[in-house]
Each structure stands twice: as structure tokens, then as C-alpha cells.
N, CA, C and O atoms as a printed pandas DataFrame, in Angstrom:
     atom_number atom_name residue_name chain_id  residue_number  x_coord  y_coord  z_coord
0              1         N          UNK        A               1   47.648  -29.085  -15.241
1              2        CA          UNK        A               1   48.912  -28.618  -15.738
2              3         C          UNK        A               1   49.953  -29.659  -15.337
3              4         O          UNK        A               1   50.055  -30.016  -14.163
4              5         N          UNK        A               2   50.716  -30.142  -16.296
5              6        CA          UNK        A               2   51.695  -31.176  -16.001
6              7         C          UNK        A               2   52.979  -30.914  -16.769
7              8         O          UNK        A               2   52.977  -30.252  -17.807
8              9         N          UNK        A               3   54.056  -31.436  -16.250
9             10        CA          UNK        A               3   55.350  -31.331  -16.895
10            11         C          UNK        A               3   56.276  -32.336  -16.265
11            12         O          UNK        A               3   55.837  -33.156  -15.458
12            13         N          UNK        A               4   57.558  -32.296  -16.613
13            14        CA          UNK        A               4   58.503  -33.248  -16.030
14            15         C          UNK        A               4   58.522  -33.120  -14.504
15            16         O          UNK        A               4   58.843  -32.065  -13.956
16            17         N          UNK        A               5   58.176  -34.201  -13.845
17            18        CA          UNK        A               5   58.215  -34.300  -12.385
18            19         C          UNK        A               5   57.237  -33.358  -11.686
19            20         O          UNK        A               5   57.458  -32.985  -10.534
20            21         N          UNK        A               6   56.164  -32.969  -12.368
21            22        CA          UNK        A               6   55.190  -32.093  -11.713
22            23         C          UNK        A               6   53.798  -32.309  -12.293
23            24         O          UNK        A               6   53.637  -32.503  -13.498
24            25         N          UNK        A               7   52.807  -32.273  -11.428
25            26        CA          UNK        A               7   51.412  -32.277  -11.832
26            27         C          UNK        A               7   50.691  -31.325  -10.902
27            28         O          UNK        A               7   50.717  -31.502   -9.684
28            29         N          UNK        A               8   50.050  -30.319  -11.466
29            30        CA          UNK        A               8   49.312  -29.350  -10.679
30            31         C          UNK        A               8   47.851  -29.451  -11.096
31            32         O          UNK        A               8   47.510  -29.267  -12.265
32            33         N          UNK        A               9   46.999  -29.744  -10.128
33            34        CA          UNK        A               9   45.579  -29.928  -10.445
34            35         C          UNK        A               9   44.941  -28.592  -10.822
35            36         O          UNK        A               9   45.469  -27.525  -10.509
36            37         N          UNK        A              10   43.793  -28.675  -11.501
37            38        CA          UNK        A              10   43.089  -27.481  -11.946
38            39         C          UNK        A              10   42.726  -26.571  -10.776
39            40         O          UNK        A              10   42.804  -25.348  -10.890
40            41         N          UNK        A              11   42.333  -27.165   -9.655
41            42        CA          UNK        A              11   41.979  -26.372   -8.480
42            43         C          UNK        A              11   43.147  -25.555   -7.959
43            44         O          UNK        A              11   42.979  -24.401   -7.563
44            45         N          UNK        A              12   44.329  -26.152   -7.959
45            46        CA          UNK        A              12   45.517  -25.435   -7.490
46            47         C          UNK        A              12   45.925  -24.331   -8.458
47            48         O          UNK        A              12   46.344  -23.254   -8.034
48            49         N          UNK        A              13   45.803  -24.594   -9.758
49            50        CA          UNK        A              13   46.105  -23.567  -10.760
50            51         C          UNK        A              13   45.156  -22.389  -10.585
51            52         O          UNK        A              13   45.575  -21.233  -10.628
52            53         N          UNK        A              14   43.873  -22.690  -10.386
53            54        CA          UNK        A              14   42.876  -21.633  -10.190
54            55         C          UNK        A              14   43.180  -20.823   -8.934
55            56         O          UNK        A              14   43.101  -19.595   -8.951
56            57         N          UNK        A              15   43.529  -21.510   -7.841
57            58        CA          UNK        A              15   43.859  -20.828   -6.595
58            59         C          UNK        A              15   45.070  -19.920   -6.778
59            60         O          UNK        A              15   45.066  -18.783   -6.305
60            61         N          UNK        A              16   46.095  -20.405   -7.452
61            62        CA          UNK        A              16   47.293  -19.589   -7.702
62            63         C          UNK        A              16   46.959  -18.370   -8.548
63            64         O          UNK        A              16   47.447  -17.272   -8.282
64            65         N          UNK        A              17   46.136  -18.561   -9.557
65            66        CA          UNK        A              17   45.729  -17.437  -10.402
66            67         C          UNK        A              17   44.997  -16.377   -9.580
67            68         O          UNK        A              17   45.233  -15.181   -9.746
68            69         N          UNK        A              18   44.115  -16.822   -8.700
69            70        CA          UNK        A              18   43.399  -15.883   -7.834
70            71         C          UNK        A              18   44.370  -15.123   -6.938
71            72         O          UNK        A              18   44.274  -13.904   -6.800
72            73         N          UNK        A              19   45.307  -15.851   -6.327
73            74        CA          UNK        A              19   46.257  -15.216   -5.414
74            75         C          UNK        A              19   47.122  -14.189   -6.134
75            76         O          UNK        A              19   47.335  -13.085   -5.632
76            77         N          UNK        A              20   47.618  -14.555   -7.307
77            78        CA          UNK        A              20   48.450  -13.624   -8.067
78            79         C          UNK        A              20   47.631  -12.412   -8.487
79            80         O          UNK        A              20   48.101  -11.279   -8.391
80            81         N          UNK        A              21   46.402  -12.648   -8.955
81            82        CA          UNK        A              21   45.533  -11.534   -9.348
82            83         C          UNK        A              21   45.225  -10.612   -8.183
83            84         O          UNK        A              21   45.251   -9.390   -8.329
84            85         N          UNK        A              22   44.931  -11.193   -7.022
85            86        CA          UNK        A              22   44.649  -10.391   -5.835
86            87         C          UNK        A              22   45.869   -9.590   -5.405
87            88         O          UNK        A              22   45.759   -8.417   -5.047
88            89         N          UNK        A              23   47.023  -10.226   -5.442
89            90        CA          UNK        A              23   48.247   -9.529   -5.023
90            91         C          UNK        A              23   48.535   -8.358   -5.959
91            92         O          UNK        A              23   48.870   -7.263   -5.506
92            93         N          UNK        A              24   48.403   -8.593   -7.266
93            94        CA          UNK        A              24   48.690   -7.531   -8.234
94            95         C          UNK        A              24   47.669   -6.402   -8.116
95            96         O          UNK        A              24   48.005   -5.245   -8.366
96            97         N          UNK        A              25   46.442   -6.714   -7.742
97            98        CA          UNK        A              25   45.397   -5.699   -7.602
98            99         C          UNK        A              25   45.378   -5.084   -6.199
99           100         O          UNK        A              25   44.583   -4.185   -5.924
100          101         N          UNK        A              26   46.263   -5.576   -5.307
101          102        CA          UNK        A              26   46.317   -5.043   -3.952
102          103         C          UNK        A              26   45.142   -5.468   -3.088
103          104         O          UNK        A              26   44.780   -4.768   -2.142
104          105         N          UNK        A              27   44.534   -6.627   -3.411
105          106        CA          UNK        A              27   43.354   -7.078   -2.669
106          107         C          UNK        A              27   43.654   -8.290   -1.791
107          108         O          UNK        A              27   42.789   -9.154   -1.644
108          109         N          UNK        A              28   44.799   -8.382   -1.227
109          110        CA          UNK        A              28   45.107   -9.519   -0.360
110          111         C          UNK        A              28   44.326   -9.345    0.938
111          112         O          UNK        A              28   44.495   -8.349    1.642
112          113         N          UNK        A              29   43.483  -10.301    1.246
113          114        CA          UNK        A              29   42.716  -10.234    2.481
114          115         C          UNK        A              29   43.409  -11.053    3.559
115          116         O          UNK        A              29   44.261  -11.892    3.267
116          117         N          UNK        A              30   43.038  -10.801    4.802
117          118        CA          UNK        A              30   43.685  -11.466    5.925
118          119         C          UNK        A              30   43.129  -12.870    6.166
119          120         O          UNK        A              30   43.756  -13.663    6.868
120          121         N          UNK        A              31   41.983  -13.184    5.606
121          122        CA          UNK        A              31   41.374  -14.496    5.835
122          123         C          UNK        A              31   42.166  -15.576    5.103
123          124         O          UNK        A              31   42.492  -15.421    3.926
124          125         N          UNK        A              32   42.472  -16.666    5.797
125          126        CA          UNK        A              32   43.206  -17.743    5.127
126          127         C          UNK        A              32   42.329  -18.417    4.075
127          128         O          UNK        A              32   41.123  -18.573    4.268
128          129         N          UNK        A              33   42.933  -18.805    2.984
129          130        CA          UNK        A              33   42.206  -19.495    1.919
130          131         C          UNK        A              33   42.280  -21.000    2.158
131          132         O          UNK        A              33   43.278  -21.523    2.653
132          133         N          UNK        A              34   41.221  -21.662    1.802
133          134        CA          UNK        A              34   41.191  -23.113    1.925
134          135         C          UNK        A              34   41.923  -23.743    0.748
135          136         O          UNK        A              34   41.850  -23.255   -0.380
136          137         N          UNK        A              35   42.614  -24.811    1.022
137          138        CA          UNK        A              35   43.271  -25.562   -0.032
138          139         C          UNK        A              35   42.217  -26.356   -0.799
139          140         O          UNK        A              35   41.141  -26.618   -0.262
140          141         N          UNK        A              36   42.504  -26.745   -2.042
141          142        CA          UNK        A              36   41.481  -27.408   -2.849
142          143         C          UNK        A              36   40.829  -28.598   -2.166
143          144         O          UNK        A              36   39.616  -28.770   -2.278
144          145         N          UNK        A              37   41.591  -29.424   -1.465
145          146        CA          UNK        A              37   40.982  -30.591   -0.822
146          147         C          UNK        A              37   40.120  -30.191    0.376
147          148         O          UNK        A              37   39.233  -30.943    0.780
148          149         N          UNK        A              38   40.374  -29.025    0.938
149          150        CA          UNK        A              38   39.542  -28.547    2.036
150          151         C          UNK        A              38   38.201  -28.004    1.528
151          152         O          UNK        A              38   37.225  -27.939    2.275
152          153         N          UNK        A              39   38.169  -27.622    0.273
153          154        CA          UNK        A              39   36.957  -27.068   -0.323
154          155         C          UNK        A              39   36.045  -28.158   -0.890
155          156         O          UNK        A              39   34.865  -27.910   -1.136
156          157         N          UNK        A              40   36.573  -29.342   -1.093
157          158        CA          UNK        A              40   35.827  -30.413   -1.742
158          159         C          UNK        A              40   34.806  -31.009   -0.794
159          160         O          UNK        A              40   35.138  -31.456    0.304
160          161         N          UNK        A              41   33.567  -31.009   -1.232
161          162        CA          UNK        A              41   32.480  -31.588   -0.448
162          163         C          UNK        A              41   32.033  -32.927   -1.035
163          164         O          UNK        A              41   31.214  -33.625   -0.439
164          165         N          UNK        A              42   32.569  -33.283   -2.196
165          166        CA          UNK        A              42   32.131  -34.478   -2.909
166          167         C          UNK        A              42   33.120  -35.622   -2.693
167          168         O          UNK        A              42   34.313  -35.483   -2.965
168          169         N          UNK        A              43   32.620  -36.735   -2.209
169          170        CA          UNK        A              43   33.452  -37.926   -2.056
170          171         C          UNK        A              43   33.988  -38.367   -3.412
171          172         O          UNK        A              43   35.154  -38.746   -3.523
172          173         N          UNK        A              44   33.160  -38.322   -4.432
173          174        CA          UNK        A              44   33.586  -38.742   -5.771
174          175         C          UNK        A              44   34.751  -37.896   -6.273
175          176         O          UNK        A              44   35.705  -38.425   -6.844
176          177         N          UNK        A              45   34.674  -36.585   -6.062
177          178        CA          UNK        A              45   35.760  -35.704   -6.494
178          179         C          UNK        A              45   37.036  -35.969   -5.693
179          180         O          UNK        A              45   38.136  -35.983   -6.246
180          181         N          UNK        A              46   36.876  -36.179   -4.392
181          182        CA          UNK        A              46   38.045  -36.486   -3.564
182          183         C          UNK        A              46   38.712  -37.772   -4.033
183          184         O          UNK        A              46   39.935  -37.822   -4.161
184          185         N          UNK        A              47   37.927  -38.809   -4.290
185          186        CA          UNK        A              47   38.485  -40.079   -4.760
186          187         C          UNK        A              47   39.070  -39.946   -6.163
187          188         O          UNK        A              47   40.086  -40.570   -6.470
188          189         N          UNK        A              48   38.447  -39.147   -7.007
189          190        CA          UNK        A              48   38.948  -38.954   -8.371
190          191         C          UNK        A              48   40.307  -38.278   -8.378
191          192         O          UNK        A              48   41.095  -38.513   -9.294
192          193         N          UNK        A              49   40.607  -37.448   -7.391
193          194        CA          UNK        A              49   41.884  -36.743   -7.347
194          195         C          UNK        A              49   43.010  -37.586   -6.772
195          196         O          UNK        A              49   44.178  -37.262   -6.985
196          197         N          UNK        A              50   42.701  -38.647   -6.056
197          198        CA          UNK        A              50   43.754  -39.470   -5.450
198          199         C          UNK        A              50   44.733  -40.042   -6.467
199          200         O          UNK        A              50   45.937  -39.973   -6.223
200          201         N          UNK        A              51   44.290  -40.602   -7.595
201          202        CA          UNK        A              51   45.260  -41.111   -8.571
202          203         C          UNK        A              51   46.176  -40.016   -9.127
203          204         O          UNK        A              51   47.354  -40.263   -9.387
204          205         N          UNK        A              52   45.638  -38.811   -9.309
205          206        CA          UNK        A              52   46.465  -37.706   -9.804
206          207         C          UNK        A              52   47.577  -37.368   -8.816
207          208         O          UNK        A              52   48.726  -37.156   -9.204
208          209         N          UNK        A              53   47.222  -37.322   -7.552
209          210        CA          UNK        A              53   48.208  -37.010   -6.513
210          211         C          UNK        A              53   49.240  -38.134   -6.415
211          212         O          UNK        A              53   50.431  -37.870   -6.252
212          213         N          UNK        A              54   48.787  -39.381   -6.513
213          214        CA          UNK        A              54   49.712  -40.517   -6.459
214          215         C          UNK        A              54   50.684  -40.480   -7.637
215          216         O          UNK        A              54   51.873  -40.749   -7.468
216          217         N          UNK        A              55   50.180  -40.147   -8.834
217          218        CA          UNK        A              55   51.075  -40.036   -9.994
218          219         C          UNK        A              55   52.078  -38.905   -9.805
219          220         O          UNK        A              55   53.250  -39.052  -10.152
220          221         N          UNK        A              56   51.632  -37.791   -9.264
221          222        CA          UNK        A              56   52.535  -36.667   -9.011
222          223         C          UNK        A              56   53.611  -37.064   -8.016
223          224         O          UNK        A              56   54.780  -36.718   -8.188
224          225         N          UNK        A              57   53.221  -37.789   -6.974
225          226        CA          UNK        A              57   54.189  -38.240   -5.980
226          227         C          UNK        A              57   55.230  -39.164   -6.622
227          228         O          UNK        A              57   56.421  -39.055   -6.331
228          229         N          UNK        A              58   54.787  -40.058   -7.482
229          230        CA          UNK        A              58   55.714  -40.967   -8.155
230          231         C          UNK        A              58   56.678  -40.195   -9.051
231          232         O          UNK        A              58   57.863  -40.523   -9.123
232          233         N          UNK        A              59   56.164  -39.163   -9.739
233          234        CA          UNK        A              59   57.035  -38.342  -10.593
234          235         C          UNK        A              59   58.067  -37.600   -9.756
235          236         O          UNK        A              59   59.240  -37.533  -10.125
236          237         N          UNK        A              60   57.636  -37.046   -8.642
237          238        CA          UNK        A              60   58.553  -36.313   -7.766
238          239         C          UNK        A              60   59.616  -37.254   -7.211
239          240         O          UNK        A              60   60.795  -36.905   -7.173
240          241         N          UNK        A              61   59.206  -38.443   -6.782
241          242        CA          UNK        A              61   60.159  -39.416   -6.244
242          243         C          UNK        A              61   61.185  -39.815   -7.301
243          244         O          UNK        A              61   62.379  -39.887   -7.014
244          245         N          UNK        A              62   60.718  -40.075   -8.525
245          246        CA          UNK        A              62   61.644  -40.443   -9.609
246          247         C          UNK        A              62   62.617  -39.306   -9.898
247          248         O          UNK        A              62   63.798  -39.550  -10.145
248          249         N          UNK        A              63   62.140  -38.082   -9.870
249          250        CA          UNK        A              63   63.005  -36.932  -10.103
250          251         C          UNK        A              63   64.031  -36.785   -8.981
251          252         O          UNK        A              63   65.205  -36.516   -9.236
252          253         N          UNK        A              64   63.585  -36.963   -7.748
253          254        CA          UNK        A              64   64.501  -36.867   -6.609
254          255         C          UNK        A              64   65.594  -37.919   -6.703
255          256         O          UNK        A              64   66.769  -37.620   -6.491
256          257         N          UNK        A              65   65.214  -39.139   -7.018
257          258        CA          UNK        A              65   66.203  -40.213   -7.169
258          259         C          UNK        A              65   67.193  -39.854   -8.284
259          260         O          UNK        A              65   68.398  -40.057   -8.139
260          261         N          UNK        A              66   66.683  -39.327   -9.380
261          262        CA          UNK        A              66   67.565  -38.924  -10.479
262          263         C          UNK        A              66   68.566  -37.858  -10.055
263          264         O          UNK        A              66   69.745  -37.935  -10.400
264          265         N          UNK        A              67   68.096  -36.863   -9.308
265          266        CA          UNK        A              67   68.999  -35.803   -8.847
266          267         C          UNK        A              67   70.017  -36.340   -7.844
267          268         O          UNK        A              67   71.181  -35.939   -7.866
268          269         N          UNK        A              68   69.588  -37.237   -6.975
269          270        CA          UNK        A              68   70.536  -37.827   -6.018
270          271         C          UNK        A              68   71.596  -38.627   -6.769
271          272         O          UNK        A              68   72.785  -38.516   -6.468
272          273         N          UNK        A              69   71.179  -39.424   -7.736
273          274        CA          UNK        A              69   72.149  -40.189   -8.533
274          275         C          UNK        A              69   73.135  -39.265   -9.237
275          276         O          UNK        A              69   74.337  -39.528   -9.278
276          277         N          UNK        A              70   72.599  -38.170   -9.794
277          278        CA          UNK        A              70   73.490  -37.224  -10.485
278          279         C          UNK        A              70   74.470  -36.591   -9.509
279          280         O          UNK        A              70   75.658  -36.467   -9.805
280          281         N          UNK        A              71   73.966  -36.192   -8.343
281          282        CA          UNK        A              71   74.852  -35.605   -7.329
282          283         C          UNK        A              71   75.939  -36.589   -6.935
283          284         O          UNK        A              71   77.100  -36.207   -6.790
284          285         N          UNK        A              72   75.571  -37.857   -6.758
285          286        CA          UNK        A              72   76.565  -38.871   -6.408
286          287         C          UNK        A              72   77.586  -39.036   -7.530
287          288         O          UNK        A              72   78.782  -39.162   -7.267
288          289         N          UNK        A              73   77.118  -39.036   -8.784
289          290        CA          UNK        A              73   78.054  -39.206   -9.907
290          291         C          UNK        A              73   78.989  -38.011  -10.044
291          292         O          UNK        A              73   80.073  -38.128  -10.617
292          293         N          UNK        A              74   78.571  -36.869   -9.521
293          294        CA          UNK        A              74   79.419  -35.675   -9.538
294          295         C          UNK        A              74   80.307  -35.576   -8.305
295          296         O          UNK        A              74   81.055  -34.612   -8.146
296          297         N          UNK        A              75   80.221  -36.587   -7.425
297          298        CA          UNK        A              75   81.121  -36.654   -6.281
298          299         C          UNK        A              75   80.537  -36.266   -4.939
299          300         O          UNK        A              75   81.277  -36.151   -3.962
300          301         N          UNK        A              76   79.233  -36.063   -4.861
301          302        CA          UNK        A              76   78.621  -35.690   -3.583
302          303         C          UNK        A              76   78.712  -36.838   -2.591
303          304         O          UNK        A              76   78.576  -38.006   -2.955
304          305         N          UNK        A              77   78.944  -36.491   -1.343
305          306        CA          UNK        A              77   78.942  -37.493   -0.279
306          307         C          UNK        A              77   77.518  -37.660    0.239
307          308         O          UNK        A              77   76.647  -36.830   -0.020
308          309         N          UNK        A              78   77.297  -38.746    0.974
309          310        CA          UNK        A              78   75.984  -38.945    1.581
310          311         C          UNK        A              78   75.686  -37.858    2.598
311          312         O          UNK        A              78   74.527  -37.490    2.787
312          313         N          UNK        A              79   76.713  -37.340    3.254
313          314        CA          UNK        A              79   76.523  -36.247    4.207
314          315         C          UNK        A              79   76.041  -34.987    3.483
315          316         O          UNK        A              79   75.144  -34.301    3.972
316          317         N          UNK        A              80   76.623  -34.681    2.333
317          318        CA          UNK        A              80   76.198  -33.513    1.574
318          319         C          UNK        A              80   74.751  -33.665    1.086
319          320         O          UNK        A              80   73.965  -32.719    1.138
320          321         N          UNK        A              81   74.422  -34.848    0.620
321          322        CA          UNK        A              81   73.055  -35.094    0.153
322          323         C          UNK        A              81   72.085  -34.985    1.323
323          324         O          UNK        A              81   71.034  -34.355    1.200
324          325         N          UNK        A              82   72.425  -35.587    2.448
325          326        CA          UNK        A              82   71.583  -35.493    3.629
326          327         C          UNK        A              82   71.376  -34.052    4.064
327          328         O          UNK        A              82   70.253  -33.644    4.358
328          329         N          UNK        A              83   72.459  -33.277    4.106
329          330        CA          UNK        A              83   72.357  -31.864    4.479
330          331         C          UNK        A              83   71.423  -31.117    3.529
331          332         O          UNK        A              83   70.595  -30.317    3.964
332          333         N          UNK        A              84   71.561  -31.381    2.251
333          334        CA          UNK        A              84   70.735  -30.708    1.253
334          335         C          UNK        A              84   69.251  -31.035    1.424
335          336         O          UNK        A              84   68.392  -30.188    1.177
336          337         N          UNK        A              85   68.956  -32.259    1.846
337          338        CA          UNK        A              85   67.572  -32.701    2.020
338          339         C          UNK        A              85   67.043  -32.484    3.439
339          340         O          UNK        A              85   65.867  -32.724    3.713
340          341         N          UNK        A              86   67.916  -32.031    4.334
341          342        CA          UNK        A              86   67.483  -31.812    5.713
342          343         C          UNK        A              86   67.322  -33.102    6.503
343          344         O          UNK        A              86   66.529  -33.183    7.440
344          345         N          UNK        A              87   68.101  -34.122    6.099
345          346        CA          UNK        A              87   68.073  -35.401    6.799
346          347         C          UNK        A              87   69.511  -35.790    7.128
347          348         O          UNK        A              87   70.448  -35.124    6.688
348          349         N          UNK        A              88   69.692  -36.853    7.888
349          350        CA          UNK        A              88   71.042  -37.286    8.240
350          351         C          UNK        A              88   71.698  -38.017    7.067
351          352         O          UNK        A              88   71.034  -38.451    6.126
352          353         N          UNK        A              89   73.004  -38.133    7.157
353          354        CA          UNK        A              89   73.766  -38.886    6.162
354          355         C          UNK        A              89   73.243  -40.307    6.094
355          356         O          UNK        A              89   73.040  -40.860    5.013
356          357         N          UNK        A              90   73.027  -40.892    7.269
357          358        CA          UNK        A              90   72.554  -42.272    7.338
358          359         C          UNK        A              90   71.178  -42.423    6.681
359          360         O          UNK        A              90   70.936  -43.382    5.949
360          361         N          UNK        A              91   70.285  -41.473    6.947
361          362        CA          UNK        A              91   68.951  -41.530    6.339
362          363         C          UNK        A              91   69.027  -41.410    4.826
363          364         O          UNK        A              91   68.300  -42.096    4.107
364          365         N          UNK        A              92   69.907  -40.539    4.343
365          366        CA          UNK        A              92   70.073  -40.386    2.895
366          367         C          UNK        A              92   70.585  -41.688    2.287
367          368         O          UNK        A              92   70.085  -42.137    1.255
368          369         N          UNK        A              93   71.574  -42.285    2.926
369          370        CA          UNK        A              93   72.122  -43.536    2.413
370          371         C          UNK        A              93   71.060  -44.633    2.413
371          372         O          UNK        A              93   70.900  -45.350    1.426
372          373         N          UNK        A              94   70.328  -44.761    3.534
373          374        CA          UNK        A              94   69.306  -45.809    3.618
374          375         C          UNK        A              94   68.215  -45.641    2.571
375          376         O          UNK        A              94   67.695  -46.622    2.040
376          377         N          UNK        A              95   67.874  -44.392    2.280
377          378        CA          UNK        A              95   66.798  -44.146    1.313
378          379         C          UNK        A              95   67.258  -44.321   -0.126
379          380         O          UNK        A              95   66.515  -44.852   -0.952
380          381         N          UNK        A              96   68.475  -43.882   -0.438
381          382        CA          UNK        A              96   68.885  -43.816   -1.836
382          383         C          UNK        A              96   69.980  -44.788   -2.254
383          384         O          UNK        A              96   70.096  -45.074   -3.446
384          385         N          UNK        A              97   70.780  -45.304   -1.347
385          386        CA          UNK        A              97   71.867  -46.193   -1.735
386          387         C          UNK        A              97   71.380  -47.433   -2.476
387          388         O          UNK        A              97   72.030  -47.847   -3.436
388          389         N          UNK        A              98   70.273  -48.041   -2.077
389          390        CA          UNK        A              98   69.798  -49.201   -2.837
390          391         C          UNK        A              98   69.447  -48.870   -4.284
391          392         O          UNK        A              98   69.368  -49.763   -5.127
392          393         N          UNK        A              99   69.236  -47.581   -4.572
393          394        CA          UNK        A              99   68.906  -47.141   -5.933
394          395         C          UNK        A              99   70.141  -47.065   -6.822
395          396         O          UNK        A              99   70.021  -47.030   -8.047
396          397         N          UNK        A             100   71.323  -47.039   -6.218
397          398        CA          UNK        A             100   72.551  -46.870   -7.014
398          399         C          UNK        A             100   72.861  -48.098   -7.829
399          400         O          UNK        A             100   73.856  -48.123   -8.553
């Protein structure tokens, strides 16, 4: 499943469907569920998923930069951006100012 700034692998979609189905049916168990990469026993499958995750990360980063640029164009200060991201003003500036 993919869209602007998001890529969700089939394993994660399946896990979410199970969780929603269990919750709606009242079958939530106390045992923690394994994440898709924790369930993978195949090296080939693990390696095959790395490019998908890398592409998703690049999409998220591009989207974040776009939102920061928009916030700046609307008058946001580096302190406001840092607060919103849970980082310092200085960290926000160092990460995003070169992108301006």
C-alpha cells in the first residue's frame, strides 16, 4: 500500500487488519504481537524489504522537508519548528536551514 509520503508493506497491512478485526470482535489477547521483521526467518525476504523501507524513509524525509519549508514560508520560527518536532531550535535549523 503506497501513497504520497507513505509506503506500508503487505505484512504491516495484514497485521493491522488482524488487529482491527480482533478489536472489533473483542478478541484482543494479552500476548504481544511480533512486528513483520521479527517474524521473518528468511534472509532473502529481509534483504528484499530493505529497498522498500529505504524508499519509504526517503518519501517521509521529502515530505518533512516540504512541511518545514511551508511552515517557514508561513512565518514559523526555528524555535516553533523545533518544538513541534521535539528537538531544539538549533537542531531544527541545522537539519533544515540548508534546505531553504
